Every structure is written in C-alpha cells, then in structure tokens.
HTML snippet that shows the backbone in 3Dmol.js (N, CA, C, O; Angstrom):
<script src="https://3Dmol.org/build/3Dmol-min.js"></script>
<div id="view" style="width:600px;height:400px;position:relative"></div>
<script>
const pdb = `
ATOM      1  N   UNK A   1      99.822  38.365  87.117  1.00  0.00           N
ATOM      2  CA  UNK A   1     100.824  37.423  87.147  1.00  0.00           C
ATOM      3  C   UNK A   1     101.471  37.105  86.054  1.00  0.00           C
ATOM      4  O   UNK A   1     101.017  37.219  84.915  1.00  0.00           O
ATOM      5  N   UNK A   2     102.803  36.601  86.420  1.00  0.00           N
ATOM      6  CA  UNK A   2     103.639  36.344  85.267  1.00  0.00           C
ATOM      7  C   UNK A   2     103.296  35.154  84.480  1.00  0.00           C
ATOM      8  O   UNK A   2     103.049  34.145  85.141  1.00  0.00           O
ATOM      9  N   UNK A   3     103.207  35.033  82.710  1.00  0.00           N
ATOM     10  CA  UNK A   3     102.769  33.909  82.441  1.00  0.00           C
ATOM     11  C   UNK A   3     104.173  33.215  81.820  1.00  0.00           C
ATOM     12  O   UNK A   3     105.126  33.804  81.309  1.00  0.00           O
ATOM     13  N   UNK A   4     103.968  31.619  82.052  1.00  0.00           N
ATOM     14  CA  UNK A   4     105.445  31.288  81.524  1.00  0.00           C
ATOM     15  C   UNK A   4     104.969  30.465  80.133  1.00  0.00           C
ATOM     16  O   UNK A   4     103.821  30.123  79.851  1.00  0.00           O
ATOM     17  N   UNK A   5     106.081  30.271  79.423  1.00  0.00           N
ATOM     18  CA  UNK A   5     106.048  29.683  78.207  1.00  0.00           C
ATOM     19  C   UNK A   5     106.702  28.517  77.887  1.00  0.00           C
ATOM     20  O   UNK A   5     107.815  28.569  77.364  1.00  0.00           O
ATOM     21  N   UNK A   6     106.010  27.183  78.198  1.00  0.00           N
ATOM     22  CA  UNK A   6     107.105  25.839  78.493  1.00  0.00           C
ATOM     23  C   UNK A   6     107.913  25.925  77.188  1.00  0.00           C
ATOM     24  O   UNK A   6     109.097  25.604  77.293  1.00  0.00           O
ATOM     25  N   UNK A   7     107.542  26.245  76.164  1.00  0.00           N
ATOM     26  CA  UNK A   7     108.401  26.227  74.916  1.00  0.00           C
ATOM     27  C   UNK A   7     109.962  26.785  75.306  1.00  0.00           C
ATOM     28  O   UNK A   7     111.013  26.154  75.197  1.00  0.00           O
ATOM     29  N   UNK A   8     109.763  28.194  75.804  1.00  0.00           N
ATOM     30  CA  UNK A   8     110.737  28.993  76.023  1.00  0.00           C
ATOM     31  C   UNK A   8     111.804  28.317  76.975  1.00  0.00           C
ATOM     32  O   UNK A   8     113.019  28.235  76.795  1.00  0.00           O
ATOM     33  N   UNK A   9     111.145  27.916  77.894  1.00  0.00           N
ATOM     34  CA  UNK A   9     112.021  27.076  79.392  1.00  0.00           C
ATOM     35  C   UNK A   9     112.754  25.979  78.672  1.00  0.00           C
ATOM     36  O   UNK A   9     113.905  25.668  78.979  1.00  0.00           O
ATOM     37  N   UNK A  10     111.934  25.275  77.513  1.00  0.00           N
ATOM     38  CA  UNK A  10     112.660  23.730  77.400  1.00  0.00           C
ATOM     39  C   UNK A  10     113.706  24.432  76.871  1.00  0.00           C
ATOM     40  O   UNK A  10     114.789  24.263  77.432  1.00  0.00           O
ATOM     41  N   UNK A  11     113.648  25.506  75.523  1.00  0.00           N
ATOM     42  CA  UNK A  11     114.962  25.490  74.952  1.00  0.00           C
ATOM     43  C   UNK A  11     116.084  25.848  76.097  1.00  0.00           C
ATOM     44  O   UNK A  11     117.129  25.204  76.197  1.00  0.00           O
ATOM     45  N   UNK A  12     115.746  26.947  76.946  1.00  0.00           N
ATOM     46  CA  UNK A  12     116.852  27.239  78.100  1.00  0.00           C
ATOM     47  C   UNK A  12     117.688  25.598  78.648  1.00  0.00           C
ATOM     48  O   UNK A  12     118.898  25.377  78.700  1.00  0.00           O
ATOM     49  N   UNK A  13     116.684  24.772  78.952  1.00  0.00           N
ATOM     50  CA  UNK A  13     117.223  23.864  79.462  1.00  0.00           C
ATOM     51  C   UNK A  13     117.835  22.820  78.758  1.00  0.00           C
ATOM     52  O   UNK A  13     118.621  22.085  79.356  1.00  0.00           O
ATOM     53  N   UNK A  14     117.565  22.636  77.463  1.00  0.00           N
ATOM     54  CA  UNK A  14     118.180  21.422  76.708  1.00  0.00           C
ATOM     55  C   UNK A  14     119.344  22.273  75.841  1.00  0.00           C
ATOM     56  O   UNK A  14     120.240  21.510  75.481  1.00  0.00           O
ATOM     57  N   UNK A  15     119.539  23.573  75.445  1.00  0.00           N
ATOM     58  CA  UNK A  15     120.494  23.854  75.106  1.00  0.00           C
ATOM     59  C   UNK A  15     121.026  23.236  73.616  1.00  0.00           C
ATOM     60  O   UNK A  15     122.178  22.896  73.347  1.00  0.00           O
ATOM     61  N   UNK A  16     119.712  23.191  72.638  1.00  0.00           N
ATOM     62  CA  UNK A  16     119.705  22.678  71.388  1.00  0.00           C
ATOM     63  C   UNK A  16     119.999  21.175  71.000  1.00  0.00           C
ATOM     64  O   UNK A  16     120.524  20.777  69.960  1.00  0.00           O
ATOM     65  N   UNK A  17     119.527  20.400  72.111  1.00  0.00           N
ATOM     66  CA  UNK A  17     119.633  18.734  72.158  1.00  0.00           C
ATOM     67  C   UNK A  17     118.371  18.384  71.190  1.00  0.00           C
ATOM     68  O   UNK A  17     117.203  18.305  71.570  1.00  0.00           O
ATOM     69  N   UNK A  18     118.800  18.210  69.989  1.00  0.00           N
ATOM     70  CA  UNK A  18     117.807  17.685  69.093  1.00  0.00           C
ATOM     71  C   UNK A  18     117.091  16.444  69.331  1.00  0.00           C
ATOM     72  O   UNK A  18     115.931  16.358  68.930  1.00  0.00           O
ATOM     73  N   UNK A  19     117.662  15.440  69.957  1.00  0.00           N
ATOM     74  CA  UNK A  19     116.690  14.180  70.199  1.00  0.00           C
ATOM     75  C   UNK A  19     115.624  14.704  71.593  1.00  0.00           C
ATOM     76  O   UNK A  19     114.544  14.153  71.806  1.00  0.00           O
ATOM     77  N   UNK A  20     115.988  15.478  72.172  1.00  0.00           N
ATOM     78  CA  UNK A  20     115.232  16.012  73.427  1.00  0.00           C
ATOM     79  C   UNK A  20     114.100  16.960  72.691  1.00  0.00           C
ATOM     80  O   UNK A  20     112.917  16.904  73.025  1.00  0.00           O
ATOM     81  N   UNK A  21     114.486  17.655  71.870  1.00  0.00           N
ATOM     82  CA  UNK A  21     113.585  18.330  71.144  1.00  0.00           C
ATOM     83  C   UNK A  21     112.504  17.819  70.382  1.00  0.00           C
ATOM     84  O   UNK A  21     111.375  18.309  70.378  1.00  0.00           O
ATOM     85  N   UNK A  22     112.864  16.835  69.744  1.00  0.00           N
ATOM     86  CA  UNK A  22     111.958  15.930  68.680  1.00  0.00           C
ATOM     87  C   UNK A  22     111.238  15.003  69.930  1.00  0.00           C
ATOM     88  O   UNK A  22     110.182  14.509  69.535  1.00  0.00           O
ATOM     89  N   UNK A  23     111.475  14.756  70.945  1.00  0.00           N
ATOM     90  CA  UNK A  23     110.601  14.178  71.704  1.00  0.00           C
ATOM     91  C   UNK A  23     109.574  14.981  72.252  1.00  0.00           C
ATOM     92  O   UNK A  23     108.466  14.534  72.550  1.00  0.00           O
ATOM     93  N   UNK A  24     109.986  16.369  72.415  1.00  0.00           N
ATOM     94  CA  UNK A  24     108.788  17.264  72.987  1.00  0.00           C
ATOM     95  C   UNK A  24     107.913  17.679  71.700  1.00  0.00           C
ATOM     96  O   UNK A  24     106.884  18.349  71.789  1.00  0.00           O
ATOM     97  N   UNK A  25     108.424  17.221  70.550  1.00  0.00           N
ATOM     98  CA  UNK A  25     107.570  17.945  69.580  1.00  0.00           C
ATOM     99  C   UNK A  25     106.365  16.877  69.041  1.00  0.00           C
ATOM    100  O   UNK A  25     105.238  17.072  68.587  1.00  0.00           O
ATOM    101  N   UNK A  26     107.203  15.579  69.329  1.00  0.00           N
ATOM    102  CA  UNK A  26     105.871  14.277  69.084  1.00  0.00           C
ATOM    103  C   UNK A  26     104.728  14.628  69.987  1.00  0.00           C
ATOM    104  O   UNK A  26     103.578  14.683  69.551  1.00  0.00           O
ATOM    105  N   UNK A  27     105.058  14.889  71.367  1.00  0.00           N
ATOM    106  CA  UNK A  27     104.117  15.060  72.373  1.00  0.00           C
ATOM    107  C   UNK A  27     103.082  16.434  71.993  1.00  0.00           C
ATOM    108  O   UNK A  27     101.882  16.535  72.245  1.00  0.00           O
ATOM    109  N   UNK A  28     103.664  17.081  71.549  1.00  0.00           N
ATOM    110  CA  UNK A  28     102.905  18.707  71.296  1.00  0.00           C
ATOM    111  C   UNK A  28     102.751  18.951  69.624  1.00  0.00           C
ATOM    112  O   UNK A  28     103.093  19.983  69.048  1.00  0.00           O
ATOM    113  N   UNK A  29     102.268  17.981  69.106  1.00  0.00           N
ATOM    114  CA  UNK A  29     102.293  18.195  67.638  1.00  0.00           C
ATOM    115  C   UNK A  29     101.291  19.252  67.137  1.00  0.00           C
ATOM    116  O   UNK A  29     101.377  19.671  65.982  1.00  0.00           O
ATOM    117  N   UNK A  30     100.250  19.733  68.068  1.00  0.00           N
ATOM    118  CA  UNK A  30      99.241  20.487  67.530  1.00  0.00           C
ATOM    119  C   UNK A  30     100.063  22.031  67.593  1.00  0.00           C
ATOM    120  O   UNK A  30      99.642  22.873  66.801  1.00  0.00           O
ATOM    121  N   UNK A  31     100.940  22.332  68.288  1.00  0.00           N
ATOM    122  CA  UNK A  31     101.479  23.477  68.237  1.00  0.00           C
ATOM    123  C   UNK A  31     103.024  23.802  67.052  1.00  0.00           C
ATOM    124  O   UNK A  31     103.994  23.044  67.091  1.00  0.00           O
ATOM    125  N   UNK A  32     102.982  24.695  66.351  1.00  0.00           N
ATOM    126  CA  UNK A  32     103.906  24.633  65.110  1.00  0.00           C
ATOM    127  C   UNK A  32     104.974  25.094  65.845  1.00  0.00           C
ATOM    128  O   UNK A  32     104.703  25.873  66.758  1.00  0.00           O
ATOM    129  N   UNK A  33     106.408  24.722  65.616  1.00  0.00           N
ATOM    130  CA  UNK A  33     107.478  24.960  66.202  1.00  0.00           C
ATOM    131  C   UNK A  33     108.488  25.696  65.591  1.00  0.00           C
ATOM    132  O   UNK A  33     109.211  24.742  65.304  1.00  0.00           O
ATOM    133  N   UNK A  34     109.027  26.572  65.216  1.00  0.00           N
ATOM    134  CA  UNK A  34     110.283  27.480  64.595  1.00  0.00           C
ATOM    135  C   UNK A  34     111.180  27.609  65.318  1.00  0.00           C
ATOM    136  O   UNK A  34     111.185  28.146  66.426  1.00  0.00           O
ATOM    137  N   UNK A  35     112.338  26.944  64.542  1.00  0.00           N
ATOM    138  CA  UNK A  35     113.623  26.938  65.120  1.00  0.00           C
ATOM    139  C   UNK A  35     114.088  28.458  64.761  1.00  0.00           C
ATOM    140  O   UNK A  35     114.000  28.800  63.582  1.00  0.00           O
ATOM    141  N   UNK A  36     114.583  29.390  65.731  1.00  0.00           N
ATOM    142  CA  UNK A  36     115.417  30.561  65.525  1.00  0.00           C
ATOM    143  C   UNK A  36     116.778  30.360  66.201  1.00  0.00           C
ATOM    144  O   UNK A  36     117.000  30.075  67.378  1.00  0.00           O
ATOM    145  N   UNK A  37     117.498  30.537  65.363  1.00  0.00           N
ATOM    146  CA  UNK A  37     119.027  29.730  65.908  1.00  0.00           C
ATOM    147  C   UNK A  37     120.236  30.839  65.046  1.00  0.00           C
ATOM    148  O   UNK A  37     119.781  31.235  63.973  1.00  0.00           O
ATOM    149  N   UNK A  38     121.231  31.206  65.273  1.00  0.00           N
ATOM    150  CA  UNK A  38     122.355  31.475  64.729  1.00  0.00           C
ATOM    151  C   UNK A  38     122.951  30.817  63.733  1.00  0.00           C
ATOM    152  O   UNK A  38     123.748  31.385  62.986  1.00  0.00           O
ATOM    153  N   UNK A  39     122.585  29.372  63.597  1.00  0.00           N
ATOM    154  CA  UNK A  39     123.313  28.415  62.934  1.00  0.00           C
ATOM    155  C   UNK A  39     122.114  28.326  61.737  1.00  0.00           C
ATOM    156  O   UNK A  39     120.952  27.922  61.741  1.00  0.00           O
ATOM    157  N   UNK A  40     123.015  28.920  60.704  1.00  0.00           N
ATOM    158  CA  UNK A  40     121.912  29.563  59.466  1.00  0.00           C
ATOM    159  C   UNK A  40     122.913  28.559  58.409  1.00  0.00           C
ATOM    160  O   UNK A  40     122.528  28.542  57.240  1.00  0.00           O
ATOM    161  N   UNK A  41     123.749  28.002  58.626  1.00  0.00           N
ATOM    162  CA  UNK A  41     123.974  26.923  57.085  1.00  0.00           C
ATOM    163  C   UNK A  41     122.901  26.244  56.729  1.00  0.00           C
ATOM    164  O   UNK A  41     121.983  26.198  57.549  1.00  0.00           O
ATOM    165  N   UNK A  42     122.752  25.587  55.498  1.00  0.00           N
ATOM    166  CA  UNK A  42     121.783  24.842  55.290  1.00  0.00           C
ATOM    167  C   UNK A  42     121.910  23.309  55.836  1.00  0.00           C
ATOM    168  O   UNK A  42     120.938  22.554  55.836  1.00  0.00           O
ATOM    169  N   UNK A  43     123.099  22.954  56.263  1.00  0.00           N
ATOM    170  CA  UNK A  43     123.044  21.918  57.374  1.00  0.00           C
ATOM    171  C   UNK A  43     122.326  21.909  58.414  1.00  0.00           C
ATOM    172  O   UNK A  43     121.680  20.962  58.863  1.00  0.00           O
ATOM    173  N   UNK A  44     122.453  23.304  58.951  1.00  0.00           N
ATOM    174  CA  UNK A  44     121.809  23.377  60.231  1.00  0.00           C
ATOM    175  C   UNK A  44     120.254  23.536  60.169  1.00  0.00           C
ATOM    176  O   UNK A  44     119.464  23.074  60.993  1.00  0.00           O
ATOM    177  N   UNK A  45     119.928  24.310  58.986  1.00  0.00           N
ATOM    178  CA  UNK A  45     118.753  24.202  58.754  1.00  0.00           C
ATOM    179  C   UNK A  45     117.766  23.109  58.370  1.00  0.00           C
ATOM    180  O   UNK A  45     116.560  23.096  58.616  1.00  0.00           O
ATOM    181  N   UNK A  46     118.560  22.099  57.658  1.00  0.00           N
ATOM    182  CA  UNK A  46     118.180  20.873  57.308  1.00  0.00           C
ATOM    183  C   UNK A  46     118.005  19.800  58.553  1.00  0.00           C
ATOM    184  O   UNK A  46     117.213  18.859  58.494  1.00  0.00           O
ATOM    185  N   UNK A  47     118.835  20.068  59.661  1.00  0.00           N
ATOM    186  CA  UNK A  47     118.666  19.367  60.918  1.00  0.00           C
ATOM    187  C   UNK A  47     117.681  19.542  61.683  1.00  0.00           C
ATOM    188  O   UNK A  47     117.090  18.647  62.287  1.00  0.00           O
ATOM    189  N   UNK A  48     117.351  21.096  61.721  1.00  0.00           N
ATOM    190  CA  UNK A  48     116.176  21.514  62.627  1.00  0.00           C
ATOM    191  C   UNK A  48     114.663  20.779  61.775  1.00  0.00           C
ATOM    192  O   UNK A  48     113.683  20.291  62.338  1.00  0.00           O
ATOM    193  N   UNK A  49     114.855  20.888  60.600  1.00  0.00           N
ATOM    194  CA  UNK A  49     113.563  20.158  59.796  1.00  0.00           C
ATOM    195  C   UNK A  49     113.718  18.774  60.171  1.00  0.00           C
ATOM    196  O   UNK A  49     112.722  18.167  60.565  1.00  0.00           O
ATOM    197  N   UNK A  50     114.750  18.239  60.106  1.00  0.00           N
ATOM    198  CA  UNK A  50     114.937  16.752  60.331  1.00  0.00           C
ATOM    199  C   UNK A  50     114.298  16.691  61.744  1.00  0.00           C
ATOM    200  O   UNK A  50     113.324  15.948  61.863  1.00  0.00           O
ATOM    201  N   UNK A  51     114.694  17.329  62.746  1.00  0.00           N
ATOM    202  CA  UNK A  51     114.380  16.921  64.154  1.00  0.00           C
ATOM    203  C   UNK A  51     112.964  17.293  64.200  1.00  0.00           C
ATOM    204  O   UNK A  51     112.448  17.063  65.294  1.00  0.00           O
ATOM    205  N   UNK A  52     112.074  17.883  63.177  1.00  0.00           N
ATOM    206  CA  UNK A  52     110.463  18.179  63.573  1.00  0.00           C
ATOM    207  C   UNK A  52     109.900  19.445  63.410  1.00  0.00           C
ATOM    208  O   UNK A  52     108.713  19.767  63.347  1.00  0.00           O
ATOM    209  N   UNK A  53     110.950  20.143  63.351  1.00  0.00           N
ATOM    210  CA  UNK A  53     110.454  22.125  63.242  1.00  0.00           C
ATOM    211  C   UNK A  53     109.892  22.113  62.164  1.00  0.00           C
ATOM    212  O   UNK A  53     110.314  21.653  61.103  1.00  0.00           O
ATOM    213  N   UNK A  54     108.935  22.608  62.378  1.00  0.00           N
ATOM    214  CA  UNK A  54     108.008  23.492  61.360  1.00  0.00           C
ATOM    215  C   UNK A  54     108.845  24.131  60.148  1.00  0.00           C
ATOM    216  O   UNK A  54     108.777  23.804  58.963  1.00  0.00           O
ATOM    217  N   UNK A  55     109.638  25.104  60.723  1.00  0.00           N
ATOM    218  CA  UNK A  55     110.222  25.615  59.955  1.00  0.00           C
ATOM    219  C   UNK A  55     111.684  26.612  60.667  1.00  0.00           C
ATOM    220  O   UNK A  55     111.757  26.516  61.892  1.00  0.00           O
ATOM    221  N   UNK A  56     112.615  27.372  60.099  1.00  0.00           N
ATOM    222  CA  UNK A  56     113.786  27.568  60.472  1.00  0.00           C
ATOM    223  C   UNK A  56     113.910  29.067  60.267  1.00  0.00           C
ATOM    224  O   UNK A  56     113.820  29.440  59.097  1.00  0.00           O
ATOM    225  N   UNK A  57     114.145  30.197  61.406  1.00  0.00           N
ATOM    226  CA  UNK A  57     114.455  31.440  60.900  1.00  0.00           C
ATOM    227  C   UNK A  57     116.079  31.389  61.610  1.00  0.00           C
ATOM    228  O   UNK A  57     116.568  30.685  62.493  1.00  0.00           O
ATOM    229  N   UNK A  58     116.499  32.248  60.947  1.00  0.00           N
ATOM    230  CA  UNK A  58     118.199  32.443  61.495  1.00  0.00           C
ATOM    231  C   UNK A  58     118.405  33.873  62.030  1.00  0.00           C
ATOM    232  O   UNK A  58     117.948  34.852  61.438  1.00  0.00           O
ATOM    233  N   UNK A  59     118.852  33.926  62.757  1.00  0.00           N
ATOM    234  CA  UNK A  59     119.207  35.284  63.682  1.00  0.00           C
ATOM    235  C   UNK A  59     120.646  35.752  63.109  1.00  0.00           C
ATOM    236  O   UNK A  59     121.598  35.059  62.750  1.00  0.00           O
ATOM    237  N   UNK A  60     120.478  37.254  63.143  1.00  0.00           N
ATOM    238  CA  UNK A  60     119.768  38.131  63.706  1.00  0.00           C
ATOM    239  C   UNK A  60     118.192  37.990  62.881  1.00  0.00           C
ATOM    240  O   UNK A  60     118.159  37.707  61.683  1.00  0.00           O
ATOM    241  N   UNK A  61     116.978  38.215  63.653  1.00  0.00           N
ATOM    242  CA  UNK A  61     115.807  37.677  62.989  1.00  0.00           C
ATOM    243  C   UNK A  61     115.449  39.185  62.177  1.00  0.00           C
ATOM    244  O   UNK A  61     115.340  40.310  62.665  1.00  0.00           O
ATOM    245  N   UNK A  62     115.331  38.777  60.901  1.00  0.00           N
ATOM    246  CA  UNK A  62     114.666  39.805  60.087  1.00  0.00           C
ATOM    247  C   UNK A  62     112.989  39.446  59.999  1.00  0.00           C
ATOM    248  O   UNK A  62     112.597  38.374  59.537  1.00  0.00           O
ATOM    249  N   UNK A  63     111.891  40.697  60.606  1.00  0.00           N
ATOM    250  CA  UNK A  63     110.554  40.429  61.020  1.00  0.00           C
ATOM    251  C   UNK A  63     109.989  40.090  59.710  1.00  0.00           C
ATOM    252  O   UNK A  63     108.874  39.588  59.852  1.00  0.00           O
ATOM    253  N   UNK A  64     110.344  40.179  58.530  1.00  0.00           N
ATOM    254  CA  UNK A  64     109.344  40.239  57.541  1.00  0.00           C
ATOM    255  C   UNK A  64     109.813  38.491  57.152  1.00  0.00           C
ATOM    256  O   UNK A  64     109.044  37.915  56.381  1.00  0.00           O
ATOM    257  N   UNK A  65     110.792  37.850  57.570  1.00  0.00           N
ATOM    258  CA  UNK A  65     111.034  36.239  57.302  1.00  0.00           C
ATOM    259  C   UNK A  65     110.297  35.745  58.473  1.00  0.00           C
ATOM    260  O   UNK A  65     109.521  34.823  58.218  1.00  0.00           O
ATOM    261  N   UNK A  66     110.357  36.169  59.803  1.00  0.00           N
ATOM    262  CA  UNK A  66     109.792  35.406  60.544  1.00  0.00           C
ATOM    263  C   UNK A  66     107.960  35.241  60.520  1.00  0.00           C
ATOM    264  O   UNK A  66     107.369  34.226  60.890  1.00  0.00           O
ATOM    265  N   UNK A  67     107.350  36.400  60.035  1.00  0.00           N
ATOM    266  CA  UNK A  67     106.116  36.714  59.814  1.00  0.00           C
ATOM    267  C   UNK A  67     105.807  35.647  58.609  1.00  0.00           C
ATOM    268  O   UNK A  67     104.832  34.895  58.603  1.00  0.00           O
ATOM    269  N   UNK A  68     106.684  35.705  57.719  1.00  0.00           N
ATOM    270  CA  UNK A  68     106.041  34.829  56.630  1.00  0.00           C
ATOM    271  C   UNK A  68     106.295  33.152  56.990  1.00  0.00           C
ATOM    272  O   UNK A  68     105.561  32.305  56.480  1.00  0.00           O
ATOM    273  N   UNK A  69     107.294  32.816  57.822  1.00  0.00           N
ATOM    274  CA  UNK A  69     107.459  31.525  58.499  1.00  0.00           C
ATOM    275  C   UNK A  69     106.134  31.436  59.423  1.00  0.00           C
ATOM    276  O   UNK A  69     105.377  30.521  59.099  1.00  0.00           O
ATOM    277  N   UNK A  70     105.727  32.228  60.518  1.00  0.00           N
ATOM    278  CA  UNK A  70     104.613  32.054  61.224  1.00  0.00           C
ATOM    279  C   UNK A  70     103.295  31.776  60.143  1.00  0.00           C
ATOM    280  O   UNK A  70     102.605  30.768  60.295  1.00  0.00           O
ATOM    281  N   UNK A  71     103.060  32.588  59.233  1.00  0.00           N
ATOM    282  CA  UNK A  71     102.028  32.657  58.444  1.00  0.00           C
ATOM    283  C   UNK A  71     102.004  31.183  57.781  1.00  0.00           C
ATOM    284  O   UNK A  71     100.893  30.662  57.684  1.00  0.00           O
ATOM    285  N   UNK A  72     103.170  30.434  57.299  1.00  0.00           N
ATOM    286  CA  UNK A  72     103.371  29.472  56.614  1.00  0.00           C
ATOM    287  C   UNK A  72     102.600  28.421  57.548  1.00  0.00           C
ATOM    288  O   UNK A  72     101.720  27.653  57.158  1.00  0.00           O
ATOM    289  N   UNK A  73     103.025  28.517  58.669  1.00  0.00           N
ATOM    290  CA  UNK A  73     102.765  27.355  60.218  1.00  0.00           C
ATOM    291  C   UNK A  73     101.271  27.387  60.340  1.00  0.00           C
ATOM    292  O   UNK A  73     100.616  26.346  60.373  1.00  0.00           O
ATOM    293  N   UNK A  74     100.748  28.537  60.404  1.00  0.00           N
ATOM    294  CA  UNK A  74      99.350  28.657  60.680  1.00  0.00           C
ATOM    295  C   UNK A  74      98.278  28.430  59.334  1.00  0.00           C
ATOM    296  O   UNK A  74      97.081  28.185  59.482  1.00  0.00           O
ATOM    297  N   UNK A  75      98.854  28.544  58.211  1.00  0.00           N
ATOM    298  CA  UNK A  75      98.049  28.302  57.179  1.00  0.00           C
ATOM    299  C   UNK A  75      98.071  26.478  56.691  1.00  0.00           C
ATOM    300  O   UNK A  75      97.585  26.021  55.656  1.00  0.00           O
ATOM    301  N   UNK A  76      98.764  25.718  57.759  1.00  0.00           N
ATOM    302  CA  UNK A  76      98.805  24.168  57.725  1.00  0.00           C
ATOM    303  C   UNK A  76      97.381  23.426  57.921  1.00  0.00           C
ATOM    304  O   UNK A  76      97.318  22.197  57.909  1.00  0.00           O
TER     305      UNK A  76
END
`;
const viewer = $3Dmol.createViewer("view");
viewer.addModel(pdb, "pdb");
viewer.setStyle({}, {cartoon: {color: "spectrum"}});
viewer.zoomTo();
viewer.render();
</script>
C-alpha cells in the first residue's frame, strides 16, 4: 500500500505560503520541519526560521548539510 506524507502534500498545496505553513507548524510542533528550498539568500533563510521552521537547507541539496540539519533537529 502507498504511504502518504502530509507534510509533502501540504507543500504541494500551499506553494510557499508562510502563513499557512506557520499555522501547520503550530499544530504539529512535535515534528521538526526543515525548509528545503532554492531560495538561499540570508533573508530567505531568516523568513523560513521566522515562520517556525527548525532549520533551512538550500537546493541543490548537499547530503552532508541535510544530515547535519536533521541531526540538530533530532538532538533538540
């Protein structure tokens, strides 16, 4: 059976609407959320963190950076 992941489906539906993302984060705070986006300027990273993301990883994804971000979130 195909398993769905609501966070991924949510991303497809909202297309980066930070207000909607923030509301979702407030409801599911036990789940760490890492923003993965091609928007990698400092202000983009800060906007993601201000919206409640736990971390930010820029595309194209460097697996070492992604693993480091996941490890930071898990240790919290």
